[in-house]
Backbone as a chain_set.jsonl record, in Angstrom:
{"seq": "MADRVSASITIGGEVTPEQFDALTDMIAWNDLRTEWDGRVFARDQIIEGQPLALHAHEVPWGMFDDIEQYCCNHHIAYVRWSGGCPGSFGPERIVYDGNAGPLNYDVDEDDHVVLHAHTIEQLGSMRAIRSYLKAADIMVPPLVISD", "coords": {"N": [[-18.753, -10.917, -10.847], [-15.946, -8.94, -10.077], [-15.817, -5.945, -8.091], [-14.193, -3.095, -9.266], [-11.527, -0.809, -8.818], [-9.379, 2.125, -8.728], [-6.027, 1.843, -7.523], [-3.094, 1.99, -5.445], [0.257, 1.067, -4.514], [2.971, 1.277, -2.329], [6.161, 0.155, -1.879], [8.829, -0.843, 0.229], [12.101, -1.178, 1.763], [14.643, -3.576, 2.706], [15.441, -6.05, 0.395], [16.132, -9.323, -0.911], [17.819, -10.357, -3.961], [16.322, -12.527, -4.99], [13.844, -12.209, -3.716], [13.149, -9.763, -4.842], [12.919, -10.525, -7.519], [10.659, -12.206, -7.319], [8.744, -10.306, -6.472], [8.794, -8.645, -8.734], [7.697, -10.349, -10.672], [5.077, -10.553, -9.649], [4.315, -7.88, -9.789], [4.288, -7.499, -12.555], [2.251, -9.338, -13.242], [0.071, -8.11, -12.037], [-0.076, -5.881, -13.572], [1.084, -3.372, -12.914], [2.198, 0.053, -12.704], [4.686, 2.678, -12.647], [3.737, 5.199, -12.856], [0.527, 6.734, -13.001], [-1.315, 5.425, -15.588], [1.054, 5.131, -16.977], [4.007, 3.699, -18.58], [4.508, 0.125, -18.835], [5.769, -1.553, -15.95], [9.265, -1.677, -15.452], [12.475, -2.864, -14.456], [14.383, -0.814, -14.615], [13.1, 1.439, -13.828], [13.261, 1.845, -11.162], [14.106, 4.025, -8.592], [16.984, 4.923, -7.067], [17.347, 5.071, -3.555], [14.712, 5.579, -3.021], [11.371, 4.505, -2.137], [9.437, 1.981, -3.874], [6.909, 3.028, -5.824], [3.79, 2.153, -7.047], [1.071, 1.899, -9.408], [-2.335, 1.343, -10.457], [-5.283, 0.985, -12.469], [-8.677, -0.224, -12.374], [-8.525, -2.367, -10.497], [-9.246, -5.416, -9.02], [-11.432, -5.332, -6.317], [-9.748, -3.448, -5.248], [-7.366, -4.399, -4.201], [-4.09, -5.852, -3.863], [-3.616, -8.724, -3.463], [-1.69, -10.881, -3.672], [0.824, -9.576, -3.703], [0.69, -8.073, -1.314], [0.417, -10.109, 0.627], [2.825, -11.478, 0.21], [4.668, -9.475, 0.93], [4.037, -9.214, 3.682], [4.679, -11.809, 4.572], [7.428, -11.769, 4.223], [8.346, -9.641, 5.657], [8.399, -7.05, 4.488], [8.016, -3.669, 4.072], [5.011, -1.841, 3.308], [2.573, 0.389, 1.882], [-0.743, 0.586, 1.01], [-3.166, 2.137, -1.011], [-6.57, 2.335, -1.846], [-9.273, 3.245, -3.917], [-12.805, 3.841, -3.385], [-15.792, 1.857, -3.891], [-18.893, 2.68, -4.572], [-21.579, 1.52, -2.637], [-20.403, -0.921, -2.177], [-17.736, -0.943, -0.952], [-15.625, 1.308, 0.917], [-13.052, 3.836, 0.348], [-9.696, 2.987, 1.284], [-6.725, 2.762, 3.339], [-3.997, 0.692, 3.704], [-1.548, -0.23, 5.961], [1.638, -1.451, 6.467], [4.419, -1.904, 8.341], [6.514, -3.622, 8.12], [6.812, -5.074, 10.369], [4.646, -4.778, 12.278], [1.14, -5.167, 11.937], [-0.769, -5.963, 9.003], [-2.342, -2.73, 9.127], [-5.545, -1.221, 8.934], [-7.017, 1.648, 7.58], [-9.664, 3.961, 7.356], [-10.141, 6.128, 4.665], [-10.463, 9.099, 2.601], [-11.267, 9.727, -0.876], [-9.02, 11.092, -1.639], [-7.019, 10.063, -0.154], [-6.837, 10.895, 2.536], [-6.863, 10.365, 5.988], [-9.805, 9.358, 7.631], [-11.658, 10.038, 10.455], [-14.08, 8.555, 12.33], [-16.855, 9.176, 14.518], [-17.207, 7.032, 16.288], [-14.656, 5.813, 16.267], [-13.096, 7.888, 17.324], [-14.212, 8.03, 19.851], [-13.476, 5.493, 20.827], [-10.683, 5.769, 20.867], [-10.297, 7.859, 22.709], [-8.612, 10.015, 23.682], [-6.78, 13.032, 22.842], [-4.071, 12.547, 22.59], [-4.025, 9.789, 21.983], [-5.421, 9.851, 19.58], [-3.673, 11.369, 17.978], [-1.504, 9.588, 17.936], [-2.658, 7.416, 16.614], [-3.141, 8.597, 14.081], [-0.517, 9.167, 13.352], [0.577, 6.599, 13.085], [-0.79, 5.813, 10.838], [0.43, 7.176, 8.857], [2.988, 6.311, 7.908], [6.387, 6.488, 6.816], [7.447, 4.901, 4.075], [10.33, 2.984, 3.748], [13.261, 3.361, 1.591], [13.501, 1.211, -1.284], [15.702, -1.382, -1.272], [17.896, -3.483, -2.867], [19.671, -6.14, -1.904], [22.39, -8.426, -1.32]], "CA": [[-17.674, -10.071, -11.312], [-15.366, -8.151, -9.001], [-15.838, -4.49, -8.142], [-12.839, -2.667, -9.631], [-11.229, 0.585, -8.515], [-7.967, 2.495, -8.808], [-5.286, 1.536, -6.304], [-1.64, 2.147, -5.526], [1.005, 0.441, -3.437], [4.354, 1.716, -2.206], [6.902, -0.94, -1.248], [10.191, -0.451, 0.564], [12.866, -1.98, 2.707], [15.718, -4.369, 2.124], [15.01, -7.322, -0.18], [17.166, -10.077, -1.624], [17.524, -10.427, -5.401], [15.258, -13.508, -5.197], [12.588, -11.568, -3.314], [12.833, -8.751, -5.845], [12.421, -11.252, -8.703], [9.285, -12.629, -7.027], [7.918, -9.097, -6.511], [8.717, -8.199, -10.125], [6.716, -11.213, -11.341], [3.739, -10.168, -9.189], [4.063, -6.541, -10.33], [3.911, -7.693, -13.964], [0.964, -10.025, -13.282], [-0.944, -7.127, -11.646], [-0.007, -4.793, -14.555], [1.335, -2.128, -12.186], [3.044, 1.039, -13.374], [5.234, 3.654, -11.709], [2.936, 6.409, -13.015], [-0.833, 6.442, -13.45], [-1.382, 5.311, -17.047], [2.408, 5.141, -17.53], [4.43, 2.487, -19.274], [4.587, -1.094, -18.031], [6.908, -1.524, -15.035], [10.539, -2.313, -15.783], [13.443, -2.686, -13.369], [15.129, 0.442, -14.75], [12.301, 2.538, -13.281], [13.534, 1.979, -9.73], [14.921, 5.2, -8.277], [17.809, 4.644, -5.889], [17.053, 5.887, -2.387], [13.272, 5.817, -2.943], [10.527, 3.304, -2.171], [8.854, 1.713, -5.18], [5.496, 3.409, -5.856], [3.153, 1.525, -8.193], [-0.316, 2.316, -9.563], [-3.141, 0.631, -11.447], [-6.722, 1.201, -12.524], [-9.455, -1.454, -12.565], [-7.982, -3.396, -9.614], [-10.348, -6.122, -8.347], [-11.622, -4.995, -4.9], [-8.73, -2.482, -4.826], [-6.324, -5.083, -3.424], [-3.036, -6.622, -4.513], [-3.498, -9.787, -2.459], [-0.442, -11.639, -3.76], [1.943, -8.71, -3.3], [0.545, -7.734, 0.102], [0.721, -11.293, 1.421], [4.262, -11.722, 0.079], [5.346, -8.479, 1.765], [3.841, -9.59, 5.086], [5.436, -13.035, 4.842], [8.87, -11.508, 4.176], [8.612, -8.429, 6.456], [8.7, -5.954, 3.577], [7.055, -2.602, 4.352], [4.216, -1.309, 2.202], [1.337, 1.129, 2.122], [-1.635, 0.481, -0.143], [-4.386, 2.945, -1.035], [-7.526, 1.999, -2.895], [-10.483, 4.036, -3.959], [-14.006, 3.147, -2.969], [-16.798, 1.442, -4.864], [-20.164, 2.972, -3.91], [-22.465, 0.394, -2.397], [-19.646, -2.138, -1.852], [-16.695, -0.665, 0.037], [-15.095, 2.658, 0.866], [-11.613, 3.952, 0.156], [-8.939, 2.563, 2.462], [-5.263, 2.714, 3.341], [-3.452, -0.426, 4.464], [-0.185, 0.118, 6.346], [2.447, -2.517, 7.073], [5.762, -1.351, 8.514], [7.497, -4.702, 8.075], [6.739, -5.794, 11.641], [3.299, -4.759, 12.864], [0.05, -4.947, 11.003], [-1.166, -4.701, 8.399], [-3.393, -1.951, 9.769], [-6.493, -0.687, 7.976], [-7.526, 2.983, 7.914], [-10.629, 4.574, 6.458], [-9.644, 7.365, 4.07], [-11.325, 9.606, 1.541], [-10.735, 9.436, -2.214], [-7.72, 11.754, -1.768], [-6.138, 9.346, 0.774], [-6.759, 11.538, 3.846], [-7.486, 9.519, 7.001], [-11.103, 9.807, 8.11], [-11.968, 9.557, 11.802], [-15.502, 8.53, 12.633], [-17.144, 9.436, 15.93], [-16.974, 5.792, 17.039], [-13.2, 5.647, 16.407], [-12.639, 8.92, 18.257], [-14.668, 7.584, 21.173], [-12.639, 4.359, 21.232], [-9.329, 6.241, 21.156], [-10.494, 8.464, 24.011], [-7.848, 11.215, 24.03], [-6.058, 13.637, 21.722], [-2.785, 11.835, 22.475], [-4.29, 8.53, 21.283], [-5.797, 10.2, 18.206], [-2.425, 11.732, 17.287], [-0.744, 8.348, 17.754], [-3.373, 6.685, 15.567], [-2.879, 9.265, 12.815], [0.91, 9.014, 13.049], [0.769, 5.225, 12.618], [-1.382, 5.71, 9.506], [1.209, 7.988, 7.925], [4.394, 5.902, 7.968], [7.25, 6.72, 5.656], [7.974, 3.644, 3.58], [11.763, 3.177, 3.488], [13.683, 3.095, 0.22], [13.645, -0.18, -1.691], [17.121, -1.69, -1.442], [18.12, -4.877, -3.254], [21.007, -6.478, -1.407], [22.646, -9.875, -1.199]], "C": [[-17.223, -9.165, -10.165], [-15.609, -6.657, -9.209], [-14.4, -4.034, -8.366], [-12.676, -1.169, -9.396], [-9.752, 0.86, -8.776], [-7.308, 2.206, -7.468], [-3.805, 1.786, -6.54], [-1.009, 1.44, -4.34], [2.425, 0.968, -3.494], [5.075, 0.692, -1.353], [8.31, -0.461, -0.937], [10.822, -1.343, 1.613], [13.93, -2.768, 1.966], [15.17, -5.707, 1.649], [16.199, -8.003, -0.844], [16.848, -10.025, -3.119], [16.393, -11.414, -5.705], [13.895, -12.924, -4.82], [12.174, -10.514, -4.336], [12.317, -9.402, -7.125], [10.973, -11.681, -8.5], [8.338, -11.427, -7.078], [7.735, -8.607, -7.94], [7.702, -9.033, -10.904], [5.286, -10.819, -10.951], [3.345, -8.789, -9.715], [3.612, -6.653, -11.786], [2.526, -8.32, -14.058], [-0.177, -9.05, -12.962], [-0.972, -5.914, -12.578], [0.166, -3.424, -13.882], [2.324, -1.248, -12.951], [3.549, 2.056, -12.356], [4.548, 5.011, -11.823], [1.534, 5.98, -13.434], [-0.835, 6.479, -14.976], [-0.014, 5.389, -17.719], [2.732, 3.833, -18.238], [4.524, 1.32, -18.298], [5.859, -1.069, -17.196], [8.105, -2.285, -15.598], [11.524, -1.973, -14.67], [14.186, -1.353, -13.433], [14.354, 1.649, -14.222], [12.511, 2.717, -11.778], [14.466, 3.17, -9.525], [15.67, 4.91, -6.988], [17.477, 5.613, -4.759], [15.578, 6.194, -2.207], [12.527, 4.481, -2.792], [9.959, 3.156, -3.583], [7.358, 1.984, -5.128], [4.892, 2.913, -7.154], [1.664, 1.837, -8.216], [-1.02, 1.448, -10.597], [-4.593, 1.089, -11.359], [-7.39, -0.167, -12.658], [-8.893, -2.631, -11.759], [-9.139, -4.084, -8.893], [-10.331, -5.863, -6.834], [-10.547, -4.047, -4.369], [-7.576, -3.088, -4.059], [-5.32, -5.778, -4.342], [-2.697, -7.781, -3.575], [-2.155, -10.497, -2.485], [0.742, -10.815, -3.279], [1.874, -8.413, -1.809], [0.893, -8.926, 0.991], [2.211, -11.611, 1.378], [5.047, -10.751, 0.968], [5.211, -8.824, 3.25], [4.675, -10.819, 5.439], [6.933, -12.794, 4.932], [9.257, -10.208, 4.883], [9.096, -7.261, 5.595], [7.607, -4.895, 3.762], [6.289, -2.196, 3.093], [3.065, -0.475, 2.744], [0.516, 1.001, 0.847], [-2.813, 1.419, 0.047], [-5.287, 2.372, -2.118], [-8.737, 2.896, -2.769], [-11.679, 3.199, -3.546], [-14.912, 2.793, -4.135], [-18.155, 1.64, -4.196], [-21.073, 1.746, -3.826], [-21.749, -0.887, -2.025], [-18.622, -1.901, -0.749], [-16.176, 0.749, -0.167], [-13.604, 2.661, 0.582], [-10.892, 3.543, 1.441], [-7.447, 2.702, 2.231], [-4.866, 1.541, 4.224], [-1.985, -0.114, 4.708], [0.477, -1.091, 6.99], [3.884, -2.018, 7.137], [6.872, -2.4, 8.458], [7.492, -5.538, 9.332], [5.314, -5.911, 12.163], [2.261, -4.505, 11.779], [-0.155, -6.168, 10.131], [-2.349, -4.051, 9.118], [-4.244, -1.287, 8.695], [-7.021, 0.655, 8.472], [-8.557, 3.404, 6.882], [-10.03, 5.88, 5.968], [-10.689, 7.886, 3.099], [-10.66, 9.297, 0.191], [-9.391, 10.116, -2.476], [-6.698, 11.182, -0.79], [-5.868, 10.109, 2.074], [-7.482, 10.641, 4.845], [-8.759, 10.172, 7.512], [-11.339, 9.196, 9.481], [-13.467, 9.672, 12.038], [-15.693, 8.748, 14.13], [-16.86, 8.205, 16.785], [-15.48, 5.561, 17.278], [-12.651, 6.651, 17.412], [-13.009, 8.524, 19.68], [-13.803, 6.436, 21.697], [-11.234, 4.821, 21.61], [-9.297, 7.035, 22.462], [-9.714, 9.708, 24.373], [-7.16, 11.764, 22.786], [-4.719, 12.949, 21.52], [-2.972, 10.543, 21.677], [-4.673, 8.79, 19.823], [-4.554, 10.56, 17.401], [-1.572, 10.503, 17.005], [-1.34, 7.513, 16.628], [-3.067, 7.279, 14.193], [-1.417, 9.123, 12.393], [1.188, 7.619, 12.499], [0.218, 5.04, 11.202], [-0.514, 6.352, 8.439], [2.686, 7.62, 7.956], [5.12, 6.297, 6.688], [7.807, 5.372, 5.245], [9.44, 3.862, 3.251], [12.097, 2.932, 2.015], [13.743, 1.591, -0.048], [15.116, -0.425, -2.001], [17.238, -3.178, -1.758], [19.55, -5.209, -2.853], [21.156, -7.979, -1.283], [22.538, -10.321, 0.217]], "O": [[-18.044, -8.687, -9.383], [-15.61, -6.164, -10.337], [-13.484, -4.54, -7.717], [-13.554, -0.371, -9.724], [-8.972, -0.062, -9.016], [-7.938, 2.308, -6.416], [-3.328, 1.792, -7.675], [-1.642, 1.237, -3.305], [3.012, 1.092, -4.569], [4.652, 0.394, -0.236], [8.921, 0.243, -1.74], [10.155, -2.151, 2.258], [14.091, -2.638, 0.753], [14.512, -6.419, 2.408], [17.145, -7.348, -1.28], [15.729, -9.685, -3.502], [15.583, -11.156, -6.595], [12.91, -13.128, -5.53], [10.993, -10.384, -4.659], [11.386, -8.894, -7.749], [10.15, -11.537, -9.404], [7.256, -11.514, -7.658], [6.638, -8.196, -8.318], [6.935, -8.494, -11.703], [4.397, -10.756, -11.8], [2.183, -8.554, -10.046], [2.666, -5.983, -12.201], [1.708, -7.884, -14.868], [-1.259, -9.146, -13.541], [-1.796, -5.017, -12.399], [-0.508, -2.455, -14.229], [3.156, -1.725, -13.723], [2.916, 2.273, -11.323], [4.755, 5.881, -10.977], [1.369, 4.983, -14.136], [-0.402, 7.462, -15.577], [0.069, 5.683, -18.911], [1.866, 2.987, -18.463], [4.61, 1.515, -17.085], [6.905, -0.622, -17.664], [7.971, -3.38, -16.143], [11.419, -0.928, -14.027], [14.579, -0.821, -12.395], [14.889, 2.756, -14.172], [11.979, 3.66, -11.191], [15.484, 3.301, -10.204], [15.061, 4.678, -5.944], [17.343, 6.818, -4.976], [15.216, 6.985, -1.336], [13.002, 3.449, -3.266], [9.999, 4.092, -4.381], [6.617, 1.258, -4.465], [5.403, 3.204, -8.236], [1.054, 2.021, -7.162], [-0.388, 0.892, -11.495], [-5.061, 1.522, -10.306], [-6.74, -1.149, -13.014], [-8.795, -3.749, -12.266], [-9.932, -3.419, -8.226], [-9.34, -6.142, -6.16], [-10.445, -3.859, -3.157], [-6.872, -2.38, -3.339], [-5.654, -6.226, -5.438], [-1.625, -7.811, -2.971], [-1.541, -10.696, -1.438], [1.576, -11.313, -2.523], [2.886, -8.493, -1.113], [1.587, -8.769, 1.995], [2.797, -11.975, 2.398], [5.975, -11.154, 1.67], [6.188, -8.73, 3.993], [5.307, -10.858, 6.495], [7.638, -13.521, 5.632], [10.379, -9.727, 4.722], [10.066, -6.58, 5.929], [6.42, -5.189, 3.626], [6.822, -2.201, 1.984], [2.647, -0.616, 3.894], [1.004, 1.269, -0.251], [-3.392, 1.491, 1.132], [-4.814, 1.971, -3.181], [-9.165, 3.255, -1.673], [-11.569, 1.984, -3.38], [-14.806, 3.36, -5.222], [-18.533, 0.846, -3.334], [-21.297, 1.043, -4.81], [-22.39, -1.849, -1.601], [-18.64, -2.584, 0.274], [-16.268, 1.315, -1.256], [-12.965, 1.609, 0.577], [-11.41, 3.729, 2.543], [-6.97, 2.753, 1.097], [-5.339, 1.412, 5.353], [-1.255, 0.226, 3.776], [-0.052, -1.679, 7.934], [4.496, -1.74, 6.105], [8.035, -2.093, 8.721], [8.103, -6.606, 9.366], [4.836, -7.008, 12.454], [2.48, -3.738, 10.842], [0.244, -7.275, 10.49], [-3.23, -4.732, 9.643], [-3.727, -0.843, 7.67], [-7.421, 0.789, 9.628], [-8.354, 3.228, 5.681], [-9.477, 6.651, 6.752], [-11.675, 7.209, 2.807], [-9.601, 8.67, 0.148], [-8.694, 9.76, -3.427], [-5.623, 11.756, -0.615], [-4.788, 9.984, 2.651], [-8.601, 10.201, 4.579], [-8.796, 11.371, 7.788], [-11.235, 7.982, 9.652], [-14.042, 10.758, 11.953], [-14.772, 8.522, 14.914], [-16.329, 8.327, 17.888], [-15.083, 5.158, 18.371], [-11.829, 6.298, 18.258], [-12.205, 8.668, 20.602], [-13.443, 6.413, 22.874], [-10.656, 4.316, 22.573], [-8.356, 6.893, 23.242], [-10.111, 10.415, 25.3], [-6.98, 11.051, 21.799], [-4.277, 12.785, 20.383], [-2.17, 10.236, 20.796], [-4.289, 8.029, 18.934], [-4.396, 10.107, 16.268], [-0.978, 10.398, 15.932], [-0.616, 6.971, 15.793], [-2.769, 6.545, 13.251], [-1.121, 8.975, 11.207], [1.954, 7.472, 11.546], [0.711, 4.199, 10.451], [-0.7, 6.101, 7.249], [3.545, 8.499, 8.024], [4.517, 6.418, 5.622], [8.566, 4.762, 5.999], [9.778, 4.817, 2.551], [11.293, 2.355, 1.283], [14.004, 0.8, 0.859], [15.703, 0.224, -2.866], [16.744, -4.024, -1.013], [20.51, -4.646, -3.381], [20.173, -8.709, -1.156], [22.72, -11.503, 0.507]]}, "num_chains": 1, "name": "protein.A"}
């Protein structure tokens, strides 16, 4: 049986109507909602000029494999957070800007990036640390459905 945790994903960028239909099917299959414990996702919940933020509890391994892979295949930006499961895996943030990545960051349960001594040593300078933290904190663009 899979370890299950709470997780969220924010998706944004320009998508075709066909891509949005595919994402909508995956959103329904994953039982995602625009609010924690809110109503089931419906297209009318999209807010113009905003990325699409979705949430779920009891997510196997804290991942939305189908949605994340689809976004990577179609260069659609996303950020995913998942809580940790003690003894199995820690909380993480996955960042994909539509071009580079996805990149994985260790975070705490409140989604703050955690830097371990080994990571700091590898980065080697405050400039590199700031760059690393900046890359972890991308602003997902608004979700735009266009022809």
